[in-house]
C-alpha positions in Angstrom: -12.4 28.0 57.5 -15.8 29.4 57.2 -17.8 29.0 53.9 -18.1 32.9 53.7 -14.3 33.1 53.7 -14.0 30.4 51.0 -16.4 31.7 48.3 -14.4 34.9 47.6 -11.4 32.7 47.0 -13.2 30.5 44.6 -14.7 33.2 42.6 -11.0 34.3 42.1 -9.5 30.9 41.3 -12.3 29.6 38.9 -11.9 32.3 36.2 -8.1 31.9 36.3 -8.5 28.0 35.9 -11.2 28.3 33.2 -9.3 30.9 31.3 -6.5 28.3 31.0 -8.6 26.2 28.7 -10.5 29.0 27.0 -8.2 29.1 24.0 -9.0 26.5 21.4 -6.5 23.6 20.9 -3.9 24.3 18.3 -5.2 21.7 15.9 -8.5 23.6 15.6 -6.6 26.7 14.2 -7.2 27.3 10.5 -3.9 26.3 8.6 -2.1 28.5 6.2 -1.8 27.9 2.6 1.8 26.5 3.1 0.4 24.2 5.8 -2.4 23.0 3.6 0.0 22.2 0.7 2.3 20.3 3.1 -0.6 18.4 4.5 -1.8 17.4 1.0 1.7 16.3 0.0 1.7 14.1 3.1 -1.6 12.6 2.3 -0.6 12.1 -1.2 1.6 9.3 0.0 -1.3 7.5 1.5 -3.4 8.1 -1.7 -0.6 6.5 -3.7 -1.2 3.3 -1.8 -5.0 3.3 -2.5 -4.4 4.1 -6.1 -1.9 1.2 -6.5 -4.5 -1.1 -4.9 -7.2 0.2 -7.3 -4.8 -0.5 -10.3 -4.3 -4.1 -8.8 -8.1 -4.5 -8.7 -8.3 -3.4 -12.4 -5.5 -5.8 -13.3 -7.5 -8.8 -12.0 -10.2 -8.2 -14.6 -7.8 -8.2 -17.5 -7.5 -11.5 -19.6 -4.3 -13.2 -19.9 -2.4 -11.0 -17.4 0.5 -13.4 -17.2 1.9 -12.4 -20.5 3.2 -9.2 -19.0 3.3 -10.6 -15.4 1.1 -7.5 -14.6 -0.4 -9.0 -11.4 2.9 -9.6 -9.9 4.1 -6.2 -11.1 1.0 -4.4 -9.6 1.8 -6.0 -6.2 5.4 -4.7 -6.5 4.1 -1.2 -7.0 1.9 -1.5 -3.9 5.0 -2.7 -2.0 7.0 0.4 -3.3 4.4 3.1 -2.3 3.7 1.5 1.1 7.4 1.5 1.8 7.8 5.0 0.6 5.0 6.1 2.9 6.4 4.2 5.8 9.8 5.9 5.4 8.1 9.3 4.9 6.4 9.1 8.3 9.7 9.1 10.0 11.3 11.8 8.0 8.3 14.1 7.4 9.3 17.6 8.7 8.1 21.2 8.3 4.6 22.8 8.3 1.9 20.3 9.6 4.5 17.6 10.6 2.8 17.6 14.0 -0.5 16.6 12.3 1.0 13.8 10.3 0.1 11.0 12.9 -3.4 12.6 13.3 -4.0 12.6 9.5 -2.8 9.0 9.0 -5.0 7.7 11.7 -8.0 9.1 9.9 -6.9 8.2 6.4 -5.4 4.7 6.9 -8.7 2.8 7.1 -9.4 3.9 3.4 -6.1 2.3 2.6 -7.0 -0.9 4.3 -10.5 -1.1 2.7 -9.2 -0.5 -0.9 -6.4 -3.0 -0.5 -8.8 -5.5 1.1 -10.8 -5.4 -2.1 -7.7 -6.0 -4.1 -7.0 -9.1 -2.1 -10.6 -10.3 -2.4 -10.2 -10.1 -6.2 -6.8 -11.9 -6.0 -8.1 -14.9 -4.0 -11.3 -15.3 -5.7 -11.4 -18.9 -7.2 -12.3 -17.4 -10.6 -8.8 -15.9 -10.8 -6.7 -17.9 -8.4 -7.7 -21.3 -9.9 -7.6 -20.0 -13.4 -4.8 -20.3 -16.1 -4.4 -16.5 -16.0 -1.1 -17.2 -14.2 1.1 -20.2 -14.5 2.0 -22.0 -11.3 5.4 -20.5 -10.8 4.0 -17.0 -11.2 1.3 -17.9 -8.6 3.9 -19.0 -6.2 5.9 -15.8 -6.8 2.8 -13.8 -6.1 2.4 -15.4 -2.8 6.0 -14.4 -1.9 5.4 -10.9 -2.9 2.2 -10.8 -0.7 4.2 -11.9 2.2 6.7 -9.1 1.7 3.9 -6.6 1.4 2.6 -8.0 4.8 6.0 -7.2 6.4 6.0 -3.8 5.0 2.6 -3.1 6.6 4.1 -4.4 9.8 7.0 -2.1 9.5 4.7 0.8 8.7 2.9 0.0 12.0 6.1 0.1 13.9 7.1 3.3 12.4 3.9 4.8 13.3 4.3 3.6 16.9 7.8 5.2 16.9 6.6 8.5 15.5 3.1 8.9 16.9 3.1 7.2 20.4 3.4 10.7 22.3 0.5 12.2 20.2 -2.3 12.4 22.8 -5.0 13.0 20.3 -4.8 9.5 18.9 -4.4 6.0 20.1 -1.0 4.6 19.1 -0.1 1.8 18.4 -1.4 0.2 16.3 -2.4 1.7 13.0 -6.3 1.4 12.8 -7.3 -1.7 10.9 -3.7 -2.7 10.2 -4.2 -6.1 11.7 -7.0 -6.6 9.2 -4.9 -5.9 6.2 -2.1 -8.1 7.6 -4.5 -11.0 8.1 -5.9 -10.7 4.5 -2.4 -10.5 3.1 -1.5 -13.6 5.1 -4.5 -15.6 3.8 -4.1 -14.6 0.2 -0.3 -15.3 0.5 -1.1 -18.7 1.9 -3.6 -19.5 -1.0 -1.0 -18.5 -3.8 1.8 -20.2 -2.1 0.0 -23.5 -2.0 -2.4 -22.9 -4.9 -2.9 -26.7 -5.5 -4.3 -27.2 -1.9 -6.3 -23.9 -2.0 -8.0 -24.9 -5.3 -8.7 -28.3 -4.1 -10.4 -26.7 -0.9 -12.7 -25.1 -3.5 -13.3 -28.3 -5.3 -11.1 -27.1 -8.3 -7.8 -27.8 -10.0 -5.1 -25.0 -9.8 -5.6 -24.2 -13.5 -9.1 -25.5 -14.2 -10.8 -22.3 -15.0 -10.0 -21.0 -18.5 -9.1 -17.5 -18.7 
């Protein structure tokens, strides 16, 4: 076929092909008030995790936390809100449900960073090797941190199950989820064998007075 015959065909096909992509993607459309409200409700489940980790950080600064076992209690709260967010991901329906995966990918690193700070405060020798907690409570804290690590593993699994077909994101895994699981494992190991941990720091397990 001569080039002169091909060009008219191309001039007809190109506008059609380009027109197919001229409409902006649906995610770029301005959401309605109802959609915004639904999106905020979904993000609140993630904010609950960061808030719980912030409370845990604050608790590490309080003297004599063992009297109310608040360190252990705060970790339990982090467990509860993490499990709730994980379950919500699978059941989230209605307006903006299609954006739940996209929003989670962009917010989850904030969850990780805040919870990493909480774990850093927990396994600091000043607290871990102090008498702020008795040895049985330290061991219990290690168990709870292992449970929390498992909950983040389940969250990542649910993310994969719900979001693997969303082409706008890379799924799995959740961004930085391996980081938080690694920190949880290290801190859990420290509290599970607190004598060995404090010995590695040149301390006894209750050497530092609270």
